[in-house]
mmCIF file of the N, C-alpha and C atoms, coordinates in Angstrom:
data_MODEL
# 
_entry.id   MODEL 
# 
loop_
_atom_site.group_PDB 
_atom_site.id 
_atom_site.type_symbol 
_atom_site.label_atom_id 
_atom_site.label_alt_id 
_atom_site.label_comp_id 
_atom_site.label_asym_id 
_atom_site.label_entity_id 
_atom_site.label_seq_id 
_atom_site.pdbx_PDB_ins_code 
_atom_site.Cartn_x 
_atom_site.Cartn_y 
_atom_site.Cartn_z 
_atom_site.occupancy 
_atom_site.B_iso_or_equiv 
_atom_site.pdbx_formal_charge 
_atom_site.auth_seq_id 
_atom_site.auth_comp_id 
_atom_site.auth_asym_id 
_atom_site.auth_atom_id 
_atom_site.pdbx_PDB_model_num 
ATOM 1   N N  . GLY A 1 1  ? 22.003  8.591   -1.861 1.00 0.00 ? 1  GLY A N  1 
ATOM 2   C CA . GLY A 1 1  ? 21.253  8.389   -3.426 1.00 0.00 ? 1  GLY A CA 1 
ATOM 3   C C  . GLY A 1 1  ? 19.880  8.936   -3.270 1.00 0.00 ? 1  GLY A C  1 
ATOM 4   N N  . PRO A 1 2  ? 19.328  9.103   -4.263 1.00 0.00 ? 2  PRO A N  1 
ATOM 5   C CA . PRO A 1 2  ? 18.014  9.584   -4.574 1.00 0.00 ? 2  PRO A CA 1 
ATOM 6   C C  . PRO A 1 2  ? 16.841  8.514   -3.814 1.00 0.00 ? 2  PRO A C  1 
ATOM 7   N N  . TYR A 1 3  ? 17.334  7.144   -3.920 1.00 0.00 ? 3  TYR A N  1 
ATOM 8   C CA . TYR A 1 3  ? 16.465  6.095   -3.481 1.00 0.00 ? 3  TYR A CA 1 
ATOM 9   C C  . TYR A 1 3  ? 16.752  5.781   -1.963 1.00 0.00 ? 3  TYR A C  1 
ATOM 10  N N  . THR A 1 4  ? 17.221  6.688   -1.249 1.00 0.00 ? 4  THR A N  1 
ATOM 11  C CA . THR A 1 4  ? 17.645  6.248   0.230  1.00 0.00 ? 4  THR A CA 1 
ATOM 12  C C  . THR A 1 4  ? 16.708  7.042   1.137  1.00 0.00 ? 4  THR A C  1 
ATOM 13  N N  . GLN A 1 5  ? 15.594  7.888   0.704  1.00 0.00 ? 5  GLN A N  1 
ATOM 14  C CA . GLN A 1 5  ? 14.752  8.337   1.508  1.00 0.00 ? 5  GLN A CA 1 
ATOM 15  C C  . GLN A 1 5  ? 13.867  7.526   2.199  1.00 0.00 ? 5  GLN A C  1 
ATOM 16  N N  . ARG A 1 6  ? 13.137  7.993   3.194  1.00 0.00 ? 6  ARG A N  1 
ATOM 17  C CA . ARG A 1 6  ? 12.065  7.133   4.008  1.00 0.00 ? 6  ARG A CA 1 
ATOM 18  C C  . ARG A 1 6  ? 10.917  6.916   2.919  1.00 0.00 ? 6  ARG A C  1 
ATOM 19  N N  . VAL A 1 7  ? 10.375  5.808   3.205  1.00 0.00 ? 7  VAL A N  1 
ATOM 20  C CA . VAL A 1 7  ? 9.139   5.326   2.477  1.00 0.00 ? 7  VAL A CA 1 
ATOM 21  C C  . VAL A 1 7  ? 8.262   5.080   3.311  1.00 0.00 ? 7  VAL A C  1 
ATOM 22  N N  . PHE A 1 8  ? 7.056   6.026   3.192  1.00 0.00 ? 8  PHE A N  1 
ATOM 23  C CA . PHE A 1 8  ? 5.814   5.717   4.068  1.00 0.00 ? 8  PHE A CA 1 
ATOM 24  C C  . PHE A 1 8  ? 4.726   4.937   3.225  1.00 0.00 ? 8  PHE A C  1 
ATOM 25  N N  . CYS A 1 9  ? 4.208   3.873   3.925  1.00 0.00 ? 9  CYS A N  1 
ATOM 26  C CA . CYS A 1 9  ? 3.144   3.403   3.269  1.00 0.00 ? 9  CYS A CA 1 
ATOM 27  C C  . CYS A 1 9  ? 2.033   3.180   4.042  1.00 0.00 ? 9  CYS A C  1 
ATOM 28  N N  . VAL A 1 10 ? 0.802   3.383   3.457  1.00 0.00 ? 10 VAL A N  1 
ATOM 29  C CA . VAL A 1 10 ? -0.427  3.101   4.155  1.00 0.00 ? 10 VAL A CA 1 
ATOM 30  C C  . VAL A 1 10 ? -1.289  2.195   3.522  1.00 0.00 ? 10 VAL A C  1 
ATOM 31  N N  . GLU A 1 11 ? -2.082  1.380   4.137  1.00 0.00 ? 11 GLU A N  1 
ATOM 32  C CA . GLU A 1 11 ? -2.753  0.336   3.638  1.00 0.00 ? 11 GLU A CA 1 
ATOM 33  C C  . GLU A 1 11 ? -4.246  0.834   3.432  1.00 0.00 ? 11 GLU A C  1 
ATOM 34  N N  . ILE A 1 12 ? -4.757  0.701   2.356  1.00 0.00 ? 12 ILE A N  1 
ATOM 35  C CA . ILE A 1 12 ? -6.006  1.153   2.062  1.00 0.00 ? 12 ILE A CA 1 
ATOM 36  C C  . ILE A 1 12 ? -6.914  -0.058  1.579  1.00 0.00 ? 12 ILE A C  1 
ATOM 37  N N  . ARG A 1 13 ? -7.817  -0.317  2.463  1.00 0.00 ? 13 ARG A N  1 
ATOM 38  C CA . ARG A 1 13 ? -8.698  -1.623  2.088  1.00 0.00 ? 13 ARG A CA 1 
ATOM 39  C C  . ARG A 1 13 ? -9.990  -1.031  1.551  1.00 0.00 ? 13 ARG A C  1 
ATOM 40  N N  . LEU A 1 14 ? -10.092 -1.284  0.257  1.00 0.00 ? 14 LEU A N  1 
ATOM 41  C CA . LEU A 1 14 ? -11.345 -0.500  -0.624 1.00 0.00 ? 14 LEU A CA 1 
ATOM 42  C C  . LEU A 1 14 ? -12.545 -1.685  -0.640 1.00 0.00 ? 14 LEU A C  1 
ATOM 43  N N  . GLU A 1 15 ? -12.169 -2.854  -0.452 1.00 0.00 ? 15 GLU A N  1 
ATOM 44  C CA . GLU A 1 15 ? -13.255 -3.791  -0.749 1.00 0.00 ? 15 GLU A CA 1 
ATOM 45  C C  . GLU A 1 15 ? -13.564 -4.605  0.690  1.00 0.00 ? 15 GLU A C  1 
ATOM 46  N N  . GLN A 1 16 ? -13.734 -3.977  1.715  1.00 0.00 ? 16 GLN A N  1 
ATOM 47  C CA . GLN A 1 16 ? -14.011 -4.689  2.811  1.00 0.00 ? 16 GLN A CA 1 
ATOM 48  C C  . GLN A 1 16 ? -14.560 -3.674  3.925  1.00 0.00 ? 16 GLN A C  1 
ATOM 49  N N  . SER A 1 17 ? -15.360 -4.175  4.935  1.00 0.00 ? 17 SER A N  1 
ATOM 50  C CA . SER A 1 17 ? -15.573 -3.197  5.843  1.00 0.00 ? 17 SER A CA 1 
ATOM 51  C C  . SER A 1 17 ? -14.639 -3.315  6.968  1.00 0.00 ? 17 SER A C  1 
ATOM 52  N N  . PRO A 1 18 ? -14.460 -2.334  7.742  1.00 0.00 ? 18 PRO A N  1 
ATOM 53  C CA . PRO A 1 18 ? -13.510 -2.239  8.785  1.00 0.00 ? 18 PRO A CA 1 
ATOM 54  C C  . PRO A 1 18 ? -13.710 -3.251  9.838  1.00 0.00 ? 18 PRO A C  1 
ATOM 55  N N  . SER A 1 19 ? -14.829 -3.906  9.939  1.00 0.00 ? 19 SER A N  1 
ATOM 56  C CA . SER A 1 19 ? -15.027 -4.942  10.943 1.00 0.00 ? 19 SER A CA 1 
ATOM 57  C C  . SER A 1 19 ? -14.689 -6.299  10.457 1.00 0.00 ? 19 SER A C  1 
ATOM 58  N N  . GLU A 1 20 ? -14.509 -6.247  9.213  1.00 0.00 ? 20 GLU A N  1 
ATOM 59  C CA . GLU A 1 20 ? -14.198 -7.593  8.442  1.00 0.00 ? 20 GLU A CA 1 
ATOM 60  C C  . GLU A 1 20 ? -12.698 -7.852  8.683  1.00 0.00 ? 20 GLU A C  1 
ATOM 61  N N  . VAL A 1 21 ? -12.431 -9.348  8.903  1.00 0.00 ? 21 VAL A N  1 
ATOM 62  C CA . VAL A 1 21 ? -11.135 -9.646  9.188  1.00 0.00 ? 21 VAL A CA 1 
ATOM 63  C C  . VAL A 1 21 ? -10.634 -9.924  7.713  1.00 0.00 ? 21 VAL A C  1 
ATOM 64  N N  . LYS A 1 22 ? -9.039  -9.444  7.635  1.00 0.00 ? 22 LYS A N  1 
ATOM 65  C CA . LYS A 1 22 ? -8.637  -9.556  6.160  1.00 0.00 ? 22 LYS A CA 1 
ATOM 66  C C  . LYS A 1 22 ? -8.443  -11.073 5.649  1.00 0.00 ? 22 LYS A C  1 
ATOM 67  N N  . ARG A 1 23 ? -9.020  -11.312 4.552  1.00 0.00 ? 23 ARG A N  1 
ATOM 68  C CA . ARG A 1 23 ? -8.979  -12.776 4.133  1.00 0.00 ? 23 ARG A CA 1 
ATOM 69  C C  . ARG A 1 23 ? -7.826  -13.007 2.990  1.00 0.00 ? 23 ARG A C  1 
ATOM 70  N N  . PRO A 1 24 ? -7.348  -14.150 2.972  1.00 0.00 ? 24 PRO A N  1 
ATOM 71  C CA . PRO A 1 24 ? -6.253  -14.507 2.214  1.00 0.00 ? 24 PRO A CA 1 
ATOM 72  C C  . PRO A 1 24 ? -6.730  -14.148 0.818  1.00 0.00 ? 24 PRO A C  1 
ATOM 73  N N  . GLY A 1 25 ? -5.795  -13.499 -0.085 1.00 0.00 ? 25 GLY A N  1 
ATOM 74  C CA . GLY A 1 25 ? -6.055  -13.376 -1.537 1.00 0.00 ? 25 GLY A CA 1 
ATOM 75  C C  . GLY A 1 25 ? -6.835  -12.002 -1.600 1.00 0.00 ? 25 GLY A C  1 
ATOM 76  N N  . GLU A 1 26 ? -6.946  -11.411 -0.607 1.00 0.00 ? 26 GLU A N  1 
ATOM 77  C CA . GLU A 1 26 ? -7.683  -10.124 -0.635 1.00 0.00 ? 26 GLU A CA 1 
ATOM 78  C C  . GLU A 1 26 ? -6.806  -9.071  -1.210 1.00 0.00 ? 26 GLU A C  1 
ATOM 79  N N  . THR A 1 27 ? -7.463  -8.118  -1.981 1.00 0.00 ? 27 THR A N  1 
ATOM 80  C CA . THR A 1 27 ? -6.675  -7.206  -2.736 1.00 0.00 ? 27 THR A CA 1 
ATOM 81  C C  . THR A 1 27 ? -6.580  -6.001  -1.760 1.00 0.00 ? 27 THR A C  1 
ATOM 82  N N  . VAL A 1 28 ? -5.321  -5.750  -1.512 1.00 0.00 ? 28 VAL A N  1 
ATOM 83  C CA . VAL A 1 28 ? -5.054  -4.304  -0.535 1.00 0.00 ? 28 VAL A CA 1 
ATOM 84  C C  . VAL A 1 28 ? -4.319  -3.378  -1.277 1.00 0.00 ? 28 VAL A C  1 
ATOM 85  N N  . LYS A 1 29 ? -4.873  -2.350  -1.507 1.00 0.00 ? 29 LYS A N  1 
ATOM 86  C CA . LYS A 1 29 ? -4.090  -1.348  -2.138 1.00 0.00 ? 29 LYS A CA 1 
ATOM 87  C C  . LYS A 1 29 ? -3.176  -0.521  -1.181 1.00 0.00 ? 29 LYS A C  1 
ATOM 88  N N  . MET A 1 30 ? -1.854  -0.231  -1.576 1.00 0.00 ? 30 MET A N  1 
ATOM 89  C CA . MET A 1 30 ? -1.014  0.530   -0.941 1.00 0.00 ? 30 MET A CA 1 
ATOM 90  C C  . MET A 1 30 ? -0.639  1.852   -1.425 1.00 0.00 ? 30 MET A C  1 
ATOM 91  N N  . SER A 1 31 ? -0.465  2.804   -0.764 1.00 0.00 ? 31 SER A N  1 
ATOM 92  C CA . SER A 1 31 ? -0.067  4.196   -1.070 1.00 0.00 ? 31 SER A CA 1 
ATOM 93  C C  . SER A 1 31 ? 1.168   4.391   -0.478 1.00 0.00 ? 31 SER A C  1 
ATOM 94  N N  . CYS A 1 32 ? 2.268   4.561   -1.284 1.00 0.00 ? 32 CYS A N  1 
ATOM 95  C CA . CYS A 1 32 ? 3.569   4.923   -0.530 1.00 0.00 ? 32 CYS A CA 1 
ATOM 96  C C  . CYS A 1 32 ? 4.145   6.124   -1.155 1.00 0.00 ? 32 CYS A C  1 
ATOM 97  N N  . ILE A 1 33 ? 4.383   6.955   0.047  1.00 0.00 ? 33 ILE A N  1 
ATOM 98  C CA . ILE A 1 33 ? 4.995   8.220   -0.298 1.00 0.00 ? 33 ILE A CA 1 
ATOM 99  C C  . ILE A 1 33 ? 6.361   8.347   -0.143 1.00 0.00 ? 33 ILE A C  1 
ATOM 100 N N  . ILE A 1 34 ? 7.167   8.559   -1.238 1.00 0.00 ? 34 ILE A N  1 
ATOM 101 C CA . ILE A 1 34 ? 8.597   8.616   -1.065 1.00 0.00 ? 34 ILE A CA 1 
ATOM 102 C C  . ILE A 1 34 ? 8.960   9.989   -1.076 1.00 0.00 ? 34 ILE A C  1 
ATOM 103 N N  . SER A 1 35 ? 9.858   10.358  0.013  1.00 0.00 ? 35 SER A N  1 
ATOM 104 C CA . SER A 1 35 ? 10.323  11.726  0.378  1.00 0.00 ? 35 SER A CA 1 
ATOM 105 C C  . SER A 1 35 ? 9.428   12.805  0.227  1.00 0.00 ? 35 SER A C  1 
ATOM 106 N N  . GLY A 1 36 ? 8.087   12.403  0.353  1.00 0.00 ? 36 GLY A N  1 
ATOM 107 C CA . GLY A 1 36 ? 7.067   13.278  0.466  1.00 0.00 ? 36 GLY A CA 1 
ATOM 108 C C  . GLY A 1 36 ? 6.695   13.965  -0.875 1.00 0.00 ? 36 GLY A C  1 
ATOM 109 N N  . ASP A 1 37 ? 7.372   13.465  -2.196 1.00 0.00 ? 37 ASP A N  1 
ATOM 110 C CA . ASP A 1 37 ? 7.149   13.995  -3.322 1.00 0.00 ? 37 ASP A CA 1 
ATOM 111 C C  . ASP A 1 37 ? 6.402   13.105  -4.303 1.00 0.00 ? 37 ASP A C  1 
ATOM 112 N N  . THR A 1 38 ? 6.991   11.865  -4.374 1.00 0.00 ? 38 THR A N  1 
ATOM 113 C CA . THR A 1 38 ? 6.412   10.848  -5.222 1.00 0.00 ? 38 THR A CA 1 
ATOM 114 C C  . THR A 1 38 ? 5.713   9.675   -4.469 1.00 0.00 ? 38 THR A C  1 
ATOM 115 N N  . ILE A 1 39 ? 4.263   9.572   -5.214 1.00 0.00 ? 39 ILE A N  1 
ATOM 116 C CA . ILE A 1 39 ? 3.428   8.610   -4.739 1.00 0.00 ? 39 ILE A CA 1 
ATOM 117 C C  . ILE A 1 39 ? 3.293   7.402   -5.467 1.00 0.00 ? 39 ILE A C  1 
ATOM 118 N N  . VAL A 1 40 ? 3.655   6.282   -4.951 1.00 0.00 ? 40 VAL A N  1 
ATOM 119 C CA . VAL A 1 40 ? 3.527   5.008   -5.582 1.00 0.00 ? 40 VAL A CA 1 
ATOM 120 C C  . VAL A 1 40 ? 2.339   4.143   -5.211 1.00 0.00 ? 40 VAL A C  1 
ATOM 121 N N  . SER A 1 41 ? 1.715   3.706   -5.965 1.00 0.00 ? 41 SER A N  1 
ATOM 122 C CA . SER A 1 41 ? 0.405   3.062   -5.566 1.00 0.00 ? 41 SER A CA 1 
ATOM 123 C C  . SER A 1 41 ? 0.361   1.546   -6.261 1.00 0.00 ? 41 SER A C  1 
ATOM 124 N N  . PHE A 1 42 ? 0.124   0.632   -5.501 1.00 0.00 ? 42 PHE A N  1 
ATOM 125 C CA . PHE A 1 42 ? 0.111   -0.595  -6.132 1.00 0.00 ? 42 PHE A CA 1 
ATOM 126 C C  . PHE A 1 42 ? -0.611  -1.644  -5.187 1.00 0.00 ? 42 PHE A C  1 
ATOM 127 N N  . SER A 1 43 ? -0.803  -2.713  -5.880 1.00 0.00 ? 43 SER A N  1 
ATOM 128 C CA . SER A 1 43 ? -1.630  -3.779  -5.017 1.00 0.00 ? 43 SER A CA 1 
ATOM 129 C C  . SER A 1 43 ? -0.895  -4.925  -4.508 1.00 0.00 ? 43 SER A C  1 
ATOM 130 N N  . THR A 1 44 ? -0.849  -5.152  -3.340 1.00 0.00 ? 44 THR A N  1 
ATOM 131 C CA . THR A 1 44 ? -0.161  -6.338  -2.753 1.00 0.00 ? 44 THR A CA 1 
ATOM 132 C C  . THR A 1 44 ? -0.384  -7.485  -3.409 1.00 0.00 ? 44 THR A C  1 
ATOM 133 N N  . GLY A 1 45 ? -1.434  -7.703  -3.959 1.00 0.00 ? 45 GLY A N  1 
ATOM 134 C CA . GLY A 1 45 ? -1.725  -9.095  -4.440 1.00 0.00 ? 45 GLY A CA 1 
ATOM 135 C C  . GLY A 1 45 ? -0.996  -9.234  -5.848 1.00 0.00 ? 45 GLY A C  1 
ATOM 136 N N  . GLU A 1 46 ? -0.249  -8.289  -6.306 1.00 0.00 ? 46 GLU A N  1 
ATOM 137 C CA . GLU A 1 46 ? 0.273   -8.298  -7.496 1.00 0.00 ? 46 GLU A CA 1 
ATOM 138 C C  . GLU A 1 46 ? 1.969   -8.228  -7.274 1.00 0.00 ? 46 GLU A C  1 
ATOM 139 N N  . VAL A 1 47 ? 2.255   -8.041  -6.123 1.00 0.00 ? 47 VAL A N  1 
ATOM 140 C CA . VAL A 1 47 ? 3.728   -7.717  -5.857 1.00 0.00 ? 47 VAL A CA 1 
ATOM 141 C C  . VAL A 1 47 ? 4.244   -9.164  -5.880 1.00 0.00 ? 47 VAL A C  1 
ATOM 142 N N  . GLN A 1 48 ? 5.499   -9.194  -6.328 1.00 0.00 ? 48 GLN A N  1 
ATOM 143 C CA . GLN A 1 48 ? 6.085   -10.595 -6.402 1.00 0.00 ? 48 GLN A CA 1 
ATOM 144 C C  . GLN A 1 48 ? 6.946   -10.829 -5.238 1.00 0.00 ? 48 GLN A C  1 
# 
């Protein structure tokens, strides 16, 4: 089916420095590339 392709997700930390440790409740945006065509962006802080 069309939803059985591989999904590649990359974490994008926009509100913190690379040297900072990830804190609880921090908003981390994820960019997911599905089948190399569809890009789905969402915040892990809002994922149920």
